[in-house]
Chimera marker file (.cmm) of the C-alpha trace (Angstrom):
<marker_set name="trace">
<marker id="1" x="111.529" y="55.496" z="89.189" r="1" g="1" b="0" radius="0.5"/>
<marker id="2" x="108.116" y="54.097" z="90.251" r="1" g="1" b="0" radius="0.5"/>
<marker id="3" x="107.717" y="53.377" z="93.945" r="1" g="1" b="0" radius="0.5"/>
<marker id="4" x="110.905" y="55.493" z="94.853" r="1" g="1" b="0" radius="0.5"/>
<marker id="5" x="110.905" y="57.516" z="97.995" r="1" g="1" b="0" radius="0.5"/>
<marker id="6" x="109.808" y="61.061" z="97.672" r="1" g="1" b="0" radius="0.5"/>
<marker id="7" x="112.716" y="63.376" z="97.115" r="1" g="1" b="0" radius="0.5"/>
<marker id="8" x="113.248" y="67.022" z="97.509" r="1" g="1" b="0" radius="0.5"/>
<marker id="9" x="115.789" y="68.378" z="95.065" r="1" g="1" b="0" radius="0.5"/>
<marker id="10" x="116.698" y="72.224" z="95.177" r="1" g="1" b="0" radius="0.5"/>
<marker id="11" x="118.810" y="73.447" z="92.328" r="1" g="1" b="0" radius="0.5"/>
<marker id="12" x="121.870" y="75.677" z="92.969" r="1" g="1" b="0" radius="0.5"/>
<marker id="13" x="119.780" y="78.533" z="91.137" r="1" g="1" b="0" radius="0.5"/>
<marker id="14" x="117.047" y="78.291" z="93.455" r="1" g="1" b="0" radius="0.5"/>
<marker id="15" x="118.980" y="78.113" z="96.553" r="1" g="1" b="0" radius="0.5"/>
<marker id="16" x="120.838" y="81.392" z="95.435" r="1" g="1" b="0" radius="0.5"/>
<marker id="17" x="117.703" y="83.078" z="94.663" r="1" g="1" b="0" radius="0.5"/>
<marker id="18" x="116.071" y="81.989" z="98.033" r="1" g="1" b="0" radius="0.5"/>
<marker id="19" x="118.768" y="82.617" z="100.234" r="1" g="1" b="0" radius="0.5"/>
<marker id="20" x="119.911" y="86.098" z="98.717" r="1" g="1" b="0" radius="0.5"/>
<marker id="21" x="116.371" y="87.032" z="98.072" r="1" g="1" b="0" radius="0.5"/>
<marker id="22" x="115.056" y="90.756" z="97.995" r="1" g="1" b="0" radius="0.5"/>
<marker id="23" x="113.379" y="90.558" z="101.185" r="1" g="1" b="0" radius="0.5"/>
<marker id="24" x="116.794" y="90.157" z="103.149" r="1" g="1" b="0" radius="0.5"/>
<marker id="25" x="117.241" y="93.314" z="105.479" r="1" g="1" b="0" radius="0.5"/>
<marker id="26" x="120.192" y="95.295" z="104.075" r="1" g="1" b="0" radius="0.5"/>
<marker id="27" x="121.433" y="96.377" z="107.446" r="1" g="1" b="0" radius="0.5"/>
<marker id="28" x="124.844" y="96.448" z="108.856" r="1" g="1" b="0" radius="0.5"/>
<marker id="29" x="123.893" y="94.243" z="111.772" r="1" g="1" b="0" radius="0.5"/>
<marker id="30" x="120.744" y="92.282" z="111.038" r="1" g="1" b="0" radius="0.5"/>
<marker id="31" x="118.973" y="89.910" z="113.475" r="1" g="1" b="0" radius="0.5"/>
<marker id="32" x="116.752" y="87.254" z="112.934" r="1" g="1" b="0" radius="0.5"/>
<marker id="33" x="113.959" y="85.638" z="114.825" r="1" g="1" b="0" radius="0.5"/>
<marker id="34" x="112.176" y="82.500" z="113.778" r="1" g="1" b="0" radius="0.5"/>
<marker id="35" x="109.105" y="81.138" z="115.399" r="1" g="1" b="0" radius="0.5"/>
<marker id="36" x="107.836" y="78.083" z="113.471" r="1" g="1" b="0" radius="0.5"/>
<marker id="37" x="106.754" y="74.522" z="114.241" r="1" g="1" b="0" radius="0.5"/>
<marker id="38" x="108.190" y="73.299" z="111.016" r="1" g="1" b="0" radius="0.5"/>
<marker id="39" x="111.703" y="73.127" z="112.378" r="1" g="1" b="0" radius="0.5"/>
<marker id="40" x="113.384" y="71.117" z="109.703" r="1" g="1" b="0" radius="0.5"/>
<marker id="41" x="112.238" y="73.323" z="106.489" r="1" g="1" b="0" radius="0.5"/>
<marker id="42" x="112.163" y="76.559" z="108.503" r="1" g="1" b="0" radius="0.5"/>
<marker id="43" x="115.121" y="75.809" z="110.556" r="1" g="1" b="0" radius="0.5"/>
<marker id="44" x="117.205" y="74.614" z="107.694" r="1" g="1" b="0" radius="0.5"/>
<marker id="45" x="116.172" y="77.554" z="105.647" r="1" g="1" b="0" radius="0.5"/>
<marker id="46" x="116.722" y="80.021" z="108.590" r="1" g="1" b="0" radius="0.5"/>
<marker id="47" x="120.203" y="78.637" z="109.093" r="1" g="1" b="0" radius="0.5"/>
<marker id="48" x="121.276" y="78.869" z="105.573" r="1" g="1" b="0" radius="0.5"/>
<marker id="49" x="119.735" y="82.292" z="105.106" r="1" g="1" b="0" radius="0.5"/>
<marker id="50" x="121.565" y="83.540" z="108.291" r="1" g="1" b="0" radius="0.5"/>
<marker id="51" x="124.724" y="81.830" z="107.116" r="1" g="1" b="0" radius="0.5"/>
<marker id="52" x="124.693" y="83.102" z="103.552" r="1" g="1" b="0" radius="0.5"/>
<marker id="53" x="123.722" y="86.783" z="104.693" r="1" g="1" b="0" radius="0.5"/>
<marker id="54" x="125.926" y="87.239" z="107.652" r="1" g="1" b="0" radius="0.5"/>
<marker id="55" x="122.725" y="87.545" z="109.842" r="1" g="1" b="0" radius="0.5"/>
<marker id="56" x="122.612" y="86.959" z="113.578" r="1" g="1" b="0" radius="0.5"/>
<marker id="57" x="119.899" y="84.583" z="114.874" r="1" g="1" b="0" radius="0.5"/>
<marker id="58" x="117.931" y="84.939" z="117.973" r="1" g="1" b="0" radius="0.5"/>
<marker id="59" x="117.203" y="81.381" z="119.372" r="1" g="1" b="0" radius="0.5"/>
<marker id="60" x="114.808" y="80.493" z="122.144" r="1" g="1" b="0" radius="0.5"/>
<marker id="61" x="113.848" y="77.038" z="123.466" r="1" g="1" b="0" radius="0.5"/>
<marker id="62" x="110.503" y="78.615" z="124.469" r="1" g="1" b="0" radius="0.5"/>
<marker id="63" x="107.311" y="78.130" z="122.441" r="1" g="1" b="0" radius="0.5"/>
<marker id="64" x="105.705" y="81.325" z="120.662" r="1" g="1" b="0" radius="0.5"/>
<marker id="65" x="103.833" y="83.772" z="122.762" r="1" g="1" b="0" radius="0.5"/>
<marker id="66" x="103.365" y="87.219" z="121.739" r="1" g="1" b="0" radius="0.5"/>
<marker id="67" x="104.952" y="88.626" z="124.827" r="1" g="1" b="0" radius="0.5"/>
<marker id="68" x="107.998" y="86.759" z="124.240" r="1" g="1" b="0" radius="0.5"/>
<marker id="69" x="108.264" y="87.663" z="120.501" r="1" g="1" b="0" radius="0.5"/>
<marker id="70" x="107.955" y="91.361" z="121.583" r="1" g="1" b="0" radius="0.5"/>
<marker id="71" x="110.520" y="91.023" z="124.601" r="1" g="1" b="0" radius="0.5"/>
<marker id="72" x="112.937" y="89.387" z="122.182" r="1" g="1" b="0" radius="0.5"/>
<marker id="73" x="112.334" y="91.813" z="119.341" r="1" g="1" b="0" radius="0.5"/>
<marker id="74" x="113.002" y="94.763" z="121.783" r="1" g="1" b="0" radius="0.5"/>
<marker id="75" x="116.101" y="93.526" z="123.538" r="1" g="1" b="0" radius="0.5"/>
<marker id="76" x="117.913" y="92.156" z="120.614" r="1" g="1" b="0" radius="0.5"/>
<marker id="77" x="116.900" y="94.780" z="118.037" r="1" g="1" b="0" radius="0.5"/>
<marker id="78" x="115.341" y="92.122" z="115.646" r="1" g="1" b="0" radius="0.5"/>
<marker id="79" x="114.797" y="93.450" z="112.233" r="1" g="1" b="0" radius="0.5"/>
<marker id="80" x="113.563" y="90.290" z="110.475" r="1" g="1" b="0" radius="0.5"/>
<marker id="81" x="110.949" y="87.803" z="111.724" r="1" g="1" b="0" radius="0.5"/>
<marker id="82" x="109.672" y="84.581" z="110.270" r="1" g="1" b="0" radius="0.5"/>
<marker id="83" x="106.472" y="83.260" z="111.660" r="1" g="1" b="0" radius="0.5"/>
<marker id="84" x="103.146" y="81.413" z="110.925" r="1" g="1" b="0" radius="0.5"/>
<marker id="85" x="100.019" y="83.102" z="110.194" r="1" g="1" b="0" radius="0.5"/>
<marker id="86" x="98.568" y="82.062" z="113.569" r="1" g="1" b="0" radius="0.5"/>
<marker id="87" x="101.265" y="83.831" z="115.364" r="1" g="1" b="0" radius="0.5"/>
<marker id="88" x="100.186" y="86.821" z="113.767" r="1" g="1" b="0" radius="0.5"/>
<marker id="89" x="96.808" y="86.630" z="114.766" r="1" g="1" b="0" radius="0.5"/>
<marker id="90" x="97.746" y="85.777" z="118.437" r="1" g="1" b="0" radius="0.5"/>
<marker id="91" x="100.242" y="88.978" z="118.342" r="1" g="1" b="0" radius="0.5"/>
<marker id="92" x="97.598" y="91.254" z="116.831" r="1" g="1" b="0" radius="0.5"/>
<marker id="93" x="95.410" y="90.177" z="119.624" r="1" g="1" b="0" radius="0.5"/>
<marker id="94" x="97.875" y="90.933" z="122.440" r="1" g="1" b="0" radius="0.5"/>
<marker id="95" x="97.379" y="94.077" z="124.605" r="1" g="1" b="0" radius="0.5"/>
<marker id="96" x="101.234" y="94.246" z="124.803" r="1" g="1" b="0" radius="0.5"/>
<marker id="97" x="101.669" y="95.133" z="120.949" r="1" g="1" b="0" radius="0.5"/>
<marker id="98" x="100.606" y="98.715" z="121.425" r="1" g="1" b="0" radius="0.5"/>
<marker id="99" x="103.298" y="99.293" z="123.898" r="1" g="1" b="0" radius="0.5"/>
<marker id="100" x="106.084" y="97.562" z="122.161" r="1" g="1" b="0" radius="0.5"/>
<marker id="101" x="109.056" y="99.045" z="120.312" r="1" g="1" b="0" radius="0.5"/>
<marker id="102" x="109.138" y="97.706" z="116.781" r="1" g="1" b="0" radius="0.5"/>
<marker id="103" x="111.240" y="100.488" z="115.393" r="1" g="1" b="0" radius="0.5"/>
<marker id="104" x="114.189" y="97.864" z="114.587" r="1" g="1" b="0" radius="0.5"/>
<marker id="105" x="111.836" y="95.614" z="112.612" r="1" g="1" b="0" radius="0.5"/>
<marker id="106" x="112.287" y="95.885" z="108.718" r="1" g="1" b="0" radius="0.5"/>
<marker id="107" x="110.911" y="92.459" z="107.647" r="1" g="1" b="0" radius="0.5"/>
<marker id="108" x="108.129" y="90.263" z="108.940" r="1" g="1" b="0" radius="0.5"/>
<marker id="109" x="107.847" y="87.254" z="107.078" r="1" g="1" b="0" radius="0.5"/>
<marker id="110" x="104.699" y="85.175" z="107.371" r="1" g="1" b="0" radius="0.5"/>
<marker id="111" x="105.181" y="81.609" z="106.008" r="1" g="1" b="0" radius="0.5"/>
<marker id="112" x="103.331" y="78.504" z="106.075" r="1" g="1" b="0" radius="0.5"/>
<marker id="113" x="99.756" y="79.580" z="105.000" r="1" g="1" b="0" radius="0.5"/>
<marker id="114" x="97.371" y="82.115" z="104.132" r="1" g="1" b="0" radius="0.5"/>
<marker id="115" x="97.123" y="85.296" z="105.856" r="1" g="1" b="0" radius="0.5"/>
<marker id="116" x="93.668" y="87.152" z="105.881" r="1" g="1" b="0" radius="0.5"/>
<marker id="117" x="94.302" y="90.759" z="104.179" r="1" g="1" b="0" radius="0.5"/>
<marker id="118" x="92.902" y="92.417" z="107.328" r="1" g="1" b="0" radius="0.5"/>
<marker id="119" x="95.625" y="90.888" z="109.434" r="1" g="1" b="0" radius="0.5"/>
<marker id="120" x="98.035" y="91.728" z="107.019" r="1" g="1" b="0" radius="0.5"/>
<marker id="121" x="97.029" y="95.429" z="106.959" r="1" g="1" b="0" radius="0.5"/>
<marker id="122" x="96.766" y="95.393" z="110.718" r="1" g="1" b="0" radius="0.5"/>
<marker id="123" x="100.320" y="94.085" z="110.986" r="1" g="1" b="0" radius="0.5"/>
<marker id="124" x="101.674" y="96.252" z="108.538" r="1" g="1" b="0" radius="0.5"/>
<marker id="125" x="100.104" y="99.287" z="110.560" r="1" g="1" b="0" radius="0.5"/>
<marker id="126" x="102.652" y="98.248" z="113.537" r="1" g="1" b="0" radius="0.5"/>
<marker id="127" x="105.818" y="98.359" z="111.344" r="1" g="1" b="0" radius="0.5"/>
<marker id="128" x="107.095" y="101.913" z="111.372" r="1" g="1" b="0" radius="0.5"/>
<marker id="129" x="109.966" y="101.071" z="109.279" r="1" g="1" b="0" radius="0.5"/>
<marker id="130" x="109.126" y="97.691" z="107.817" r="1" g="1" b="0" radius="0.5"/>
<marker id="131" x="106.971" y="95.751" z="105.567" r="1" g="1" b="0" radius="0.5"/>
<marker id="132" x="105.048" y="92.314" z="105.728" r="1" g="1" b="0" radius="0.5"/>
<marker id="133" x="105.849" y="89.414" z="102.949" r="1" g="1" b="0" radius="0.5"/>
<marker id="134" x="103.492" y="86.492" z="103.152" r="1" g="1" b="0" radius="0.5"/>
<marker id="135" x="105.056" y="83.539" z="101.585" r="1" g="1" b="0" radius="0.5"/>
<marker id="136" x="103.800" y="80.197" z="100.495" r="1" g="1" b="0" radius="0.5"/>
<marker id="137" x="105.483" y="76.731" z="99.693" r="1" g="1" b="0" radius="0.5"/>
<marker id="138" x="105.734" y="73.344" z="99.912" r="1" g="1" b="0" radius="0.5"/>
<marker id="139" x="108.560" y="71.249" z="101.120" r="1" g="1" b="0" radius="0.5"/>
<marker id="140" x="108.216" y="68.697" z="98.089" r="1" g="1" b="0" radius="0.5"/>
<marker id="141" x="108.443" y="71.670" z="96.001" r="1" g="1" b="0" radius="0.5"/>
<marker id="142" x="111.744" y="73.197" z="97.064" r="1" g="1" b="0" radius="0.5"/>
<marker id="143" x="110.253" y="75.489" z="99.425" r="1" g="1" b="0" radius="0.5"/>
<marker id="144" x="108.752" y="78.905" z="98.086" r="1" g="1" b="0" radius="0.5"/>
<marker id="145" x="106.169" y="78.774" z="95.538" r="1" g="1" b="0" radius="0.5"/>
<marker id="146" x="104.569" y="82.182" z="95.895" r="1" g="1" b="0" radius="0.5"/>
<marker id="147" x="105.382" y="85.492" z="97.831" r="1" g="1" b="0" radius="0.5"/>
<marker id="148" x="103.863" y="89.082" z="98.061" r="1" g="1" b="0" radius="0.5"/>
<marker id="149" x="106.508" y="91.565" z="97.013" r="1" g="1" b="0" radius="0.5"/>
<marker id="150" x="106.990" y="94.426" z="99.397" r="1" g="1" b="0" radius="0.5"/>
<marker id="151" x="104.360" y="97.086" z="99.120" r="1" g="1" b="0" radius="0.5"/>
<marker id="152" x="102.209" y="95.194" z="96.985" r="1" g="1" b="0" radius="0.5"/>
<marker id="153" x="98.442" y="96.160" z="96.978" r="1" g="1" b="0" radius="0.5"/>
<marker id="154" x="97.074" y="93.976" z="99.948" r="1" g="1" b="0" radius="0.5"/>
<marker id="155" x="94.783" y="90.972" z="98.772" r="1" g="1" b="0" radius="0.5"/>
<marker id="156" x="93.378" y="87.915" z="99.893" r="1" g="1" b="0" radius="0.5"/>
<marker id="157" x="96.242" y="85.955" z="97.932" r="1" g="1" b="0" radius="0.5"/>
<marker id="158" x="99.561" y="84.116" z="98.783" r="1" g="1" b="0" radius="0.5"/>
<marker id="159" x="101.083" y="86.332" z="96.121" r="1" g="1" b="0" radius="0.5"/>
<marker id="160" x="103.100" y="85.950" z="92.864" r="1" g="1" b="0" radius="0.5"/>
<marker id="161" x="104.572" y="82.874" z="91.615" r="1" g="1" b="0" radius="0.5"/>
<marker id="162" x="108.190" y="82.691" z="92.165" r="1" g="1" b="0" radius="0.5"/>
<marker id="163" x="110.733" y="82.197" z="89.647" r="1" g="1" b="0" radius="0.5"/>
<marker id="164" x="111.104" y="78.944" z="87.862" r="1" g="1" b="0" radius="0.5"/>
<marker id="165" x="107.948" y="77.765" z="89.313" r="1" g="1" b="0" radius="0.5"/>
<marker id="166" x="105.069" y="76.363" z="87.047" r="1" g="1" b="0" radius="0.5"/>
<marker id="167" x="101.605" y="75.770" z="88.387" r="1" g="1" b="0" radius="0.5"/>
<marker id="168" x="98.651" y="73.832" z="87.058" r="1" g="1" b="0" radius="0.5"/>
<marker id="169" x="95.294" y="74.494" z="88.324" r="1" g="1" b="0" radius="0.5"/>
<marker id="170" x="93.103" y="71.237" z="88.336" r="1" g="1" b="0" radius="0.5"/>
<marker id="171" x="89.441" y="71.460" z="89.312" r="1" g="1" b="0" radius="0.5"/>
<marker id="172" x="88.781" y="67.701" z="89.283" r="1" g="1" b="0" radius="0.5"/>
<marker id="173" x="91.317" y="65.701" z="91.122" r="1" g="1" b="0" radius="0.5"/>
<marker id="174" x="90.008" y="62.355" z="89.234" r="1" g="1" b="0" radius="0.5"/>
<marker id="175" x="91.216" y="63.704" z="86.127" r="1" g="1" b="0" radius="0.5"/>
<marker id="176" x="94.581" y="62.735" z="84.551" r="1" g="1" b="0" radius="0.5"/>
<link id1="1" id2="2" r="1" g="1" b="0" radius="0.2"/>
<link id1="2" id2="3" r="1" g="1" b="0" radius="0.2"/>
<link id1="3" id2="4" r="1" g="1" b="0" radius="0.2"/>
<link id1="4" id2="5" r="1" g="1" b="0" radius="0.2"/>
<link id1="5" id2="6" r="1" g="1" b="0" radius="0.2"/>
<link id1="6" id2="7" r="1" g="1" b="0" radius="0.2"/>
<link id1="7" id2="8" r="1" g="1" b="0" radius="0.2"/>
<link id1="8" id2="9" r="1" g="1" b="0" radius="0.2"/>
<link id1="9" id2="10" r="1" g="1" b="0" radius="0.2"/>
<link id1="10" id2="11" r="1" g="1" b="0" radius="0.2"/>
<link id1="11" id2="12" r="1" g="1" b="0" radius="0.2"/>
<link id1="12" id2="13" r="1" g="1" b="0" radius="0.2"/>
<link id1="13" id2="14" r="1" g="1" b="0" radius="0.2"/>
<link id1="14" id2="15" r="1" g="1" b="0" radius="0.2"/>
<link id1="15" id2="16" r="1" g="1" b="0" radius="0.2"/>
<link id1="16" id2="17" r="1" g="1" b="0" radius="0.2"/>
<link id1="17" id2="18" r="1" g="1" b="0" radius="0.2"/>
<link id1="18" id2="19" r="1" g="1" b="0" radius="0.2"/>
<link id1="19" id2="20" r="1" g="1" b="0" radius="0.2"/>
<link id1="20" id2="21" r="1" g="1" b="0" radius="0.2"/>
<link id1="21" id2="22" r="1" g="1" b="0" radius="0.2"/>
<link id1="22" id2="23" r="1" g="1" b="0" radius="0.2"/>
<link id1="23" id2="24" r="1" g="1" b="0" radius="0.2"/>
<link id1="24" id2="25" r="1" g="1" b="0" radius="0.2"/>
<link id1="25" id2="26" r="1" g="1" b="0" radius="0.2"/>
<link id1="26" id2="27" r="1" g="1" b="0" radius="0.2"/>
<link id1="27" id2="28" r="1" g="1" b="0" radius="0.2"/>
<link id1="28" id2="29" r="1" g="1" b="0" radius="0.2"/>
<link id1="29" id2="30" r="1" g="1" b="0" radius="0.2"/>
<link id1="30" id2="31" r="1" g="1" b="0" radius="0.2"/>
<link id1="31" id2="32" r="1" g="1" b="0" radius="0.2"/>
<link id1="32" id2="33" r="1" g="1" b="0" radius="0.2"/>
<link id1="33" id2="34" r="1" g="1" b="0" radius="0.2"/>
<link id1="34" id2="35" r="1" g="1" b="0" radius="0.2"/>
<link id1="35" id2="36" r="1" g="1" b="0" radius="0.2"/>
<link id1="36" id2="37" r="1" g="1" b="0" radius="0.2"/>
<link id1="37" id2="38" r="1" g="1" b="0" radius="0.2"/>
<link id1="38" id2="39" r="1" g="1" b="0" radius="0.2"/>
<link id1="39" id2="40" r="1" g="1" b="0" radius="0.2"/>
<link id1="40" id2="41" r="1" g="1" b="0" radius="0.2"/>
<link id1="41" id2="42" r="1" g="1" b="0" radius="0.2"/>
<link id1="42" id2="43" r="1" g="1" b="0" radius="0.2"/>
<link id1="43" id2="44" r="1" g="1" b="0" radius="0.2"/>
<link id1="44" id2="45" r="1" g="1" b="0" radius="0.2"/>
<link id1="45" id2="46" r="1" g="1" b="0" radius="0.2"/>
<link id1="46" id2="47" r="1" g="1" b="0" radius="0.2"/>
<link id1="47" id2="48" r="1" g="1" b="0" radius="0.2"/>
<link id1="48" id2="49" r="1" g="1" b="0" radius="0.2"/>
<link id1="49" id2="50" r="1" g="1" b="0" radius="0.2"/>
<link id1="50" id2="51" r="1" g="1" b="0" radius="0.2"/>
<link id1="51" id2="52" r="1" g="1" b="0" radius="0.2"/>
<link id1="52" id2="53" r="1" g="1" b="0" radius="0.2"/>
<link id1="53" id2="54" r="1" g="1" b="0" radius="0.2"/>
<link id1="54" id2="55" r="1" g="1" b="0" radius="0.2"/>
<link id1="55" id2="56" r="1" g="1" b="0" radius="0.2"/>
<link id1="56" id2="57" r="1" g="1" b="0" radius="0.2"/>
<link id1="57" id2="58" r="1" g="1" b="0" radius="0.2"/>
<link id1="58" id2="59" r="1" g="1" b="0" radius="0.2"/>
<link id1="59" id2="60" r="1" g="1" b="0" radius="0.2"/>
<link id1="60" id2="61" r="1" g="1" b="0" radius="0.2"/>
<link id1="61" id2="62" r="1" g="1" b="0" radius="0.2"/>
<link id1="62" id2="63" r="1" g="1" b="0" radius="0.2"/>
<link id1="63" id2="64" r="1" g="1" b="0" radius="0.2"/>
<link id1="64" id2="65" r="1" g="1" b="0" radius="0.2"/>
<link id1="65" id2="66" r="1" g="1" b="0" radius="0.2"/>
<link id1="66" id2="67" r="1" g="1" b="0" radius="0.2"/>
<link id1="67" id2="68" r="1" g="1" b="0" radius="0.2"/>
<link id1="68" id2="69" r="1" g="1" b="0" radius="0.2"/>
<link id1="69" id2="70" r="1" g="1" b="0" radius="0.2"/>
<link id1="70" id2="71" r="1" g="1" b="0" radius="0.2"/>
<link id1="71" id2="72" r="1" g="1" b="0" radius="0.2"/>
<link id1="72" id2="73" r="1" g="1" b="0" radius="0.2"/>
<link id1="73" id2="74" r="1" g="1" b="0" radius="0.2"/>
<link id1="74" id2="75" r="1" g="1" b="0" radius="0.2"/>
<link id1="75" id2="76" r="1" g="1" b="0" radius="0.2"/>
<link id1="76" id2="77" r="1" g="1" b="0" radius="0.2"/>
<link id1="77" id2="78" r="1" g="1" b="0" radius="0.2"/>
<link id1="78" id2="79" r="1" g="1" b="0" radius="0.2"/>
<link id1="79" id2="80" r="1" g="1" b="0" radius="0.2"/>
<link id1="80" id2="81" r="1" g="1" b="0" radius="0.2"/>
<link id1="81" id2="82" r="1" g="1" b="0" radius="0.2"/>
<link id1="82" id2="83" r="1" g="1" b="0" radius="0.2"/>
<link id1="83" id2="84" r="1" g="1" b="0" radius="0.2"/>
<link id1="84" id2="85" r="1" g="1" b="0" radius="0.2"/>
<link id1="85" id2="86" r="1" g="1" b="0" radius="0.2"/>
<link id1="86" id2="87" r="1" g="1" b="0" radius="0.2"/>
<link id1="87" id2="88" r="1" g="1" b="0" radius="0.2"/>
<link id1="88" id2="89" r="1" g="1" b="0" radius="0.2"/>
<link id1="89" id2="90" r="1" g="1" b="0" radius="0.2"/>
<link id1="90" id2="91" r="1" g="1" b="0" radius="0.2"/>
<link id1="91" id2="92" r="1" g="1" b="0" radius="0.2"/>
<link id1="92" id2="93" r="1" g="1" b="0" radius="0.2"/>
<link id1="93" id2="94" r="1" g="1" b="0" radius="0.2"/>
<link id1="94" id2="95" r="1" g="1" b="0" radius="0.2"/>
<link id1="95" id2="96" r="1" g="1" b="0" radius="0.2"/>
<link id1="96" id2="97" r="1" g="1" b="0" radius="0.2"/>
<link id1="97" id2="98" r="1" g="1" b="0" radius="0.2"/>
<link id1="98" id2="99" r="1" g="1" b="0" radius="0.2"/>
<link id1="99" id2="100" r="1" g="1" b="0" radius="0.2"/>
<link id1="100" id2="101" r="1" g="1" b="0" radius="0.2"/>
<link id1="101" id2="102" r="1" g="1" b="0" radius="0.2"/>
<link id1="102" id2="103" r="1" g="1" b="0" radius="0.2"/>
<link id1="103" id2="104" r="1" g="1" b="0" radius="0.2"/>
<link id1="104" id2="105" r="1" g="1" b="0" radius="0.2"/>
<link id1="105" id2="106" r="1" g="1" b="0" radius="0.2"/>
<link id1="106" id2="107" r="1" g="1" b="0" radius="0.2"/>
<link id1="107" id2="108" r="1" g="1" b="0" radius="0.2"/>
<link id1="108" id2="109" r="1" g="1" b="0" radius="0.2"/>
<link id1="109" id2="110" r="1" g="1" b="0" radius="0.2"/>
<link id1="110" id2="111" r="1" g="1" b="0" radius="0.2"/>
<link id1="111" id2="112" r="1" g="1" b="0" radius="0.2"/>
<link id1="112" id2="113" r="1" g="1" b="0" radius="0.2"/>
<link id1="113" id2="114" r="1" g="1" b="0" radius="0.2"/>
<link id1="114" id2="115" r="1" g="1" b="0" radius="0.2"/>
<link id1="115" id2="116" r="1" g="1" b="0" radius="0.2"/>
<link id1="116" id2="117" r="1" g="1" b="0" radius="0.2"/>
<link id1="117" id2="118" r="1" g="1" b="0" radius="0.2"/>
<link id1="118" id2="119" r="1" g="1" b="0" radius="0.2"/>
<link id1="119" id2="120" r="1" g="1" b="0" radius="0.2"/>
<link id1="120" id2="121" r="1" g="1" b="0" radius="0.2"/>
<link id1="121" id2="122" r="1" g="1" b="0" radius="0.2"/>
<link id1="122" id2="123" r="1" g="1" b="0" radius="0.2"/>
<link id1="123" id2="124" r="1" g="1" b="0" radius="0.2"/>
<link id1="124" id2="125" r="1" g="1" b="0" radius="0.2"/>
<link id1="125" id2="126" r="1" g="1" b="0" radius="0.2"/>
<link id1="126" id2="127" r="1" g="1" b="0" radius="0.2"/>
<link id1="127" id2="128" r="1" g="1" b="0" radius="0.2"/>
<link id1="128" id2="129" r="1" g="1" b="0" radius="0.2"/>
<link id1="129" id2="130" r="1" g="1" b="0" radius="0.2"/>
<link id1="130" id2="131" r="1" g="1" b="0" radius="0.2"/>
<link id1="131" id2="132" r="1" g="1" b="0" radius="0.2"/>
<link id1="132" id2="133" r="1" g="1" b="0" radius="0.2"/>
<link id1="133" id2="134" r="1" g="1" b="0" radius="0.2"/>
<link id1="134" id2="135" r="1" g="1" b="0" radius="0.2"/>
<link id1="135" id2="136" r="1" g="1" b="0" radius="0.2"/>
<link id1="136" id2="137" r="1" g="1" b="0" radius="0.2"/>
<link id1="137" id2="138" r="1" g="1" b="0" radius="0.2"/>
<link id1="138" id2="139" r="1" g="1" b="0" radius="0.2"/>
<link id1="139" id2="140" r="1" g="1" b="0" radius="0.2"/>
<link id1="140" id2="141" r="1" g="1" b="0" radius="0.2"/>
<link id1="141" id2="142" r="1" g="1" b="0" radius="0.2"/>
<link id1="142" id2="143" r="1" g="1" b="0" radius="0.2"/>
<link id1="143" id2="144" r="1" g="1" b="0" radius="0.2"/>
<link id1="144" id2="145" r="1" g="1" b="0" radius="0.2"/>
<link id1="145" id2="146" r="1" g="1" b="0" radius="0.2"/>
<link id1="146" id2="147" r="1" g="1" b="0" radius="0.2"/>
<link id1="147" id2="148" r="1" g="1" b="0" radius="0.2"/>
<link id1="148" id2="149" r="1" g="1" b="0" radius="0.2"/>
<link id1="149" id2="150" r="1" g="1" b="0" radius="0.2"/>
<link id1="150" id2="151" r="1" g="1" b="0" radius="0.2"/>
<link id1="151" id2="152" r="1" g="1" b="0" radius="0.2"/>
<link id1="152" id2="153" r="1" g="1" b="0" radius="0.2"/>
<link id1="153" id2="154" r="1" g="1" b="0" radius="0.2"/>
<link id1="154" id2="155" r="1" g="1" b="0" radius="0.2"/>
<link id1="155" id2="156" r="1" g="1" b="0" radius="0.2"/>
<link id1="156" id2="157" r="1" g="1" b="0" radius="0.2"/>
<link id1="157" id2="158" r="1" g="1" b="0" radius="0.2"/>
<link id1="158" id2="159" r="1" g="1" b="0" radius="0.2"/>
<link id1="159" id2="160" r="1" g="1" b="0" radius="0.2"/>
<link id1="160" id2="161" r="1" g="1" b="0" radius="0.2"/>
<link id1="161" id2="162" r="1" g="1" b="0" radius="0.2"/>
<link id1="162" id2="163" r="1" g="1" b="0" radius="0.2"/>
<link id1="163" id2="164" r="1" g="1" b="0" radius="0.2"/>
<link id1="164" id2="165" r="1" g="1" b="0" radius="0.2"/>
<link id1="165" id2="166" r="1" g="1" b="0" radius="0.2"/>
<link id1="166" id2="167" r="1" g="1" b="0" radius="0.2"/>
<link id1="167" id2="168" r="1" g="1" b="0" radius="0.2"/>
<link id1="168" id2="169" r="1" g="1" b="0" radius="0.2"/>
<link id1="169" id2="170" r="1" g="1" b="0" radius="0.2"/>
<link id1="170" id2="171" r="1" g="1" b="0" radius="0.2"/>
<link id1="171" id2="172" r="1" g="1" b="0" radius="0.2"/>
<link id1="172" id2="173" r="1" g="1" b="0" radius="0.2"/>
<link id1="173" id2="174" r="1" g="1" b="0" radius="0.2"/>
<link id1="174" id2="175" r="1" g="1" b="0" radius="0.2"/>
<link id1="175" id2="176" r="1" g="1" b="0" radius="0.2"/>
</marker_set>
């Protein structure tokens, strides 16, 4: 299969695990908000997550802004958010965060990269009834590679390796 186009295979077992994963809010009327620039992977996964778990999605055409996110969270009682680490940094610098009612928020999922432990702790301090989960993945590797389980001790890590994932650490990229 040399020279074949790169393909993304997701097994049924992985899809069942991912879309019924433990971070899904166990609520009677879950509302989900996703701000991401990776629309095809996070958009697809958000769609599948919402369909498979009967979660209502809050959708906007506007780009991320902390005030917009806080407004939508309060107005629609959002309890599940997916955003990038850069959005967390902007949100934590916003003067509106201290005034916002985040009592509906149960899960703040951060994906697409590393989130500094200080930012994670600070975000967690603003969630009265929720928790922060950091995920890391690669589209080519079926999405999720690692995640931080809820209430895990904060560290500068992208979390534990997901199920059925094998990693090999290579220091010298020229080695075979």
